C-alpha positions in Angstrom: 17.4 24.2 -10.8 13.7 23.2 -10.2 11.3 25.7 -8.7 10.9 23.5 -5.6 14.6 23.2 -5.1 15.1 27.0 -5.5 12.4 27.6 -3.0 14.0 25.4 -0.4 17.4 27.0 -1.0 15.9 30.5 -0.6 14.0 29.5 2.5 17.2 28.2 4.1 19.2 31.2 3.0 16.7 33.7 4.3 16.4 31.7 7.6 20.2 31.9 8.0 20.1 35.7 7.3 17.4 36.1 9.9 19.5 34.4 12.6 22.7 36.2 11.6 21.0 39.6 11.7 19.5 39.1 15.2 21.5 41.0 17.8 20.4 39.7 21.1 21.8 39.6 24.6 23.0 36.4 26.2 20.0 36.4 28.6 17.7 36.8 25.7 19.3 33.8 23.8 19.1 31.6 26.9 15.3 32.2 27.1 14.4 31.9 23.5 13.3 28.3 23.9 11.4 28.7 27.1 8.0 28.9 25.4 8.7 26.1 22.9 6.8 23.1 24.1 4.9 20.4 22.2 1.6 22.1 23.3 2.8 25.4 21.9 4.0 23.9 18.6 0.6 22.3 18.2 -0.9 25.8 18.2 1.3 26.8 15.3 1.3 23.8 13.0 -0.6 20.5 12.7 1.4 18.0 14.7 0.5 14.2 14.9 -0.9 13.2 18.3 1.9 10.8 18.9 4.7 13.3 18.1 7.3 14.1 20.7 9.6 17.1 21.3 13.0 15.5 21.7 15.4 18.4 21.3 15.6 22.1 21.5 18.4 24.6 21.5 18.8 28.4 21.0 20.2 29.4 17.6 20.5 33.2 17.8 17.0 34.7 18.0 15.4 31.4 17.1 14.8 28.1 18.9 15.9 25.1 17.0 13.4 22.3 17.9 13.3 18.7 16.7 10.2 16.6 16.7 10.0 12.8 16.6 7.2 11.9 14.3 6.5 8.2 13.5 10.1 7.3 14.0 11.6 10.1 12.0 13.1 13.4 13.3 11.8 16.7 11.9 13.5 20.0 12.7 11.7 23.3 12.9 12.8 26.8 14.0 10.5 28.8 16.3 10.3 32.5 17.0 8.2 34.1 19.6 4.9 33.6 17.7 5.9 31.7 14.5 7.6 28.6 13.1 9.9 28.3 10.1 10.5 24.9 8.4 13.7 24.5 6.4 17.5 24.4 6.8 19.4 26.9 8.9 22.7 28.2 7.6 25.3 30.2 9.5 28.6 31.4 8.0 28.2 29.0 5.2 27.7 26.0 7.5 24.4 24.1 7.6 23.4 24.2 11.3 20.5 21.9 10.6 22.7 19.1 9.2 25.1 19.4 12.2 22.3 19.1 14.6 20.7 16.1 12.9 24.1 14.4 12.7 24.6 14.9 16.5 21.2 13.2 17.0 22.0 10.1 15.0 21.8 7.8 18.1 18.5 9.4 19.1 17.2 8.9 15.6 18.1 5.2 15.6 16.4 4.8 19.0 13.2 6.6 17.8 13.1 4.4 14.6 13.5 1.3 16.7 10.6 2.5 19.0 8.5 3.2 16.0 9.1 -0.3 14.5 8.3 -1.9 17.8 5.1 0.2 18.2 4.0 -0.7 14.7 4.6 -4.4 15.3 2.6 -4.3 18.5 -0.3 -2.5 16.8 -0.3 -5.0 14.0 -0.3 -7.9 16.4 -3.2 -6.3 18.3 -5.2 -6.0 15.1 -4.5 -9.7 14.3 -5.9 -10.6 17.8 -8.8 -8.3 17.1 -9.8 -10.0 13.9 -9.4 -13.5 15.4 -11.9 -12.6 18.0 -14.3 -10.6 15.8 -14.3 -12.6 12.6 -17.9 -13.5 13.1 -18.9 -9.8 13.4 -17.6 -9.1 9.9 -20.3 -11.0 8.2 -23.0 -8.4 9.0 -20.8 -5.7 7.4 -20.5 -7.3 3.9 -22.1 -5.3 1.1 -20.7 -7.1 -2.0 -19.4 -10.5 -3.1 -17.3 -11.8 -6.0 -17.6 -15.5 -6.6 -16.4 -16.5 -10.1 -17.2 -20.2 -9.5 -20.6 -19.5 -8.2 -21.8 -19.4 -4.6 -19.1 -20.6 -2.1 -19.0 -21.1 1.6 -15.2 -20.5 1.5 -14.1 -16.9 1.2 -11.9 -14.1 2.4 -12.9 -10.6 3.6 -11.7 -7.5 1.7 -12.0 -4.2 3.5 -12.0 -1.4 1.0 -12.9 2.2 0.3 -14.5 3.1 -3.0 -12.3 6.2 -3.4 -9.1 4.3 -2.7 -7.0 3.6 -5.8 -4.8 1.1 -4.0 -7.9 -0.8 -3.0 -9.0 -1.1 -6.7 -5.6 -2.3 -7.7 -5.7 -4.9 -4.9 -9.2 -6.1 -6.1 -7.7 -6.9 -9.5 -5.2 -9.2 -8.0 -7.7 -10.8 -5.6 -10.0 -11.6 -8.5 -7.2 -13.7 -9.9 -6.8 -15.4 -6.5 -10.5 -16.1 -6.4 -10.4 -17.8 -9.8 -7.4 -19.9 -8.8 -8.7 -21.0 -5.4 -12.5 -21.0 -5.7 -12.7 -18.6 -2.8 -15.3 -15.9 -2.9 -14.4 -12.3 -2.0 -16.6 -10.7 0.6 -16.3 -6.9 0.3 -16.7 -4.7 3.4 -16.9 -1.0 2.4 -15.1 1.1 4.9 -15.4 4.8 3.7 -12.5 6.1 5.7 -11.4 8.7 3.2 -14.1 11.3 3.9 -17.6 12.4 3.0 -17.2 11.7 -0.7 -16.4 8.1 0.2 -19.4 7.8 2.4 -21.7 9.2 -0.3 -20.2 6.7 -2.8 -20.8 3.9 -0.3 -24.4 5.0 0.2 -24.9 4.9 -3.5 -23.7 1.3 -3.6 -25.8 0.1 -0.7 -29.0 2.2 -1.4 -29.0 1.3 -5.1 -28.2 -2.4 -4.4 -25.3 -2.3 -6.8 -23.4 -5.5 -7.6 -19.7 -6.1 -7.6 -19.2 -5.3 -11.3 -20.9 -1.9 -10.9 -18.8 -1.2 -7.8 -15.6 -1.8 -9.7 -16.7 0.9 -12.3 -18.0 3.3 -9.7 -17.1 7.0 -10.3 -16.5 9.7 -7.7 -19.6 11.5 -8.8 -21.7 8.4 -8.2 -23.1 9.5 -4.9 -26.3 9.3 -2.9 -27.7 11.2 0.0 -28.1 7.9 1.9 -30.7 5.6 3.2 -31.3 3.9 6.5 -29.7 0.7 5.5 -26.5 2.5 4.3 -26.3 4.8 7.3 -26.6 1.8 9.7 -24.1 -0.3 8.0 -21.6 2.5 7.7 -22.0 3.4 11.4 -21.6 -0.2 12.4 -18.5 -0.6 10.3 -16.9 2.5 11.9 -17.9 1.4 15.4 -16.3 -2.0 14.9 -13.0 -0.9 13.4 -12.6 1.9 15.8 -12.3 -0.7 18.6 -9.0 -1.8 17.0 -7.9 1.7 16.0 -8.1 0.8 12.3 -8.3 4.0 10.2 -6.8 2.8 6.9 -7.6 0.5 3.9 -7.2 -1.9 2.3 -7.1 -5.0 4.4 -7.6 -8.7 3.6 -8.8 -11.0 6.4 -9.1 -14.8 6.4 -12.6 -16.1 6.9 -11.8 -17.2 10.4 -9.6 -14.2 11.2 -6.5 -16.4 11.4 -4.4 -14.1 9.2 -4.6 -10.4 8.1 -2.8 -8.6 5.3 -2.6 -4.9 5.6 -2.2 -2.7 2.6 -2.0 -3.5 -1.1 0.1 -6.6 -0.7 -1.2 -9.3 -3.0 2.0 -11.2 -2.7 1.4 -11.7 1.0 -2.2 -12.8 0.4 -1.0 -15.4 -2.1 1.6 -16.7 0.4 -1.0 -17.1 3.1 -3.2 -19.1 0.7 -0.3 -21.3 -0.3 -0.3 -20.1 -3.9 2.7 -19.9 -6.2 3.8 -16.3 -6.9 1.8 -14.9 -9.8 3.4 -13.6 -12.9 0.5 -11.8 -14.5 -0.3 -8.1 -14.2 -3.1 -8.7 -11.7 -0.8 -10.7 -9.4 1.4 -7.7 -8.8 4.5 -9.4 -10.1 5.2 -11.5 -7.0 7.6 -13.9 -8.7 9.7 -11.1 -10.0 9.7 -9.4 -6.6 10.9 -12.6 -4.9 13.7 -13.0 -7.4 14.9 -9.5 -6.8 
């Protein structure tokens, strides 16, 4: 049994013993959940801002609480001034599993709401890029144009510390060669101060695309006015659309957007056949499967 599995088993076992050993009056059990609100839970553990408290029930001296987080249900067990995460057992029965089974309809409804919310957010971002495509030009720091200068291109929004972004760039280079489109790279250092320092290094040192691709995490700079202004402008623009992730690929006119490391979708938008090489991401194989 792996250490992680043993730990989870022990946590659940100890949690069950704690509940079984609690000798409380009926009035005490009925009030054990009174203080458990979303606000109180947020004081005990980091909780996403869009989380909801969807269920709570007294289980001995603990309050069993279930949070809805991004379409999934997460159970926790709250005492007076603490929270335990794990499975609750009583008399050899997994109480947690029984509770989650009883909430299957609620779980389905929450997943549906999350999917609809995600779809609405994606559509809002599509509308945003259609109306702000012209604003992206001022944020470009690097270009890749294998066929020489081109007035036809796609925007790539990336972070220098993002491994998925680097992988996507490999596939996009292949796309650029096939189509003659240039890649216009917008650096969006969303992953923290290290990313911002790497971005400053690129902009202040006037690095080219090739140097950017080989950039290391210790390649940092304290910044310069040009870098500070461009980074601030990039954050200001993308915050308007609540965009706090990378990578993204955007059509020159903003007519389509691909979110995440999905080179297959990019190739589809550009009317290209699924690639079979390593850089293409194996789109042909993925389609066949």
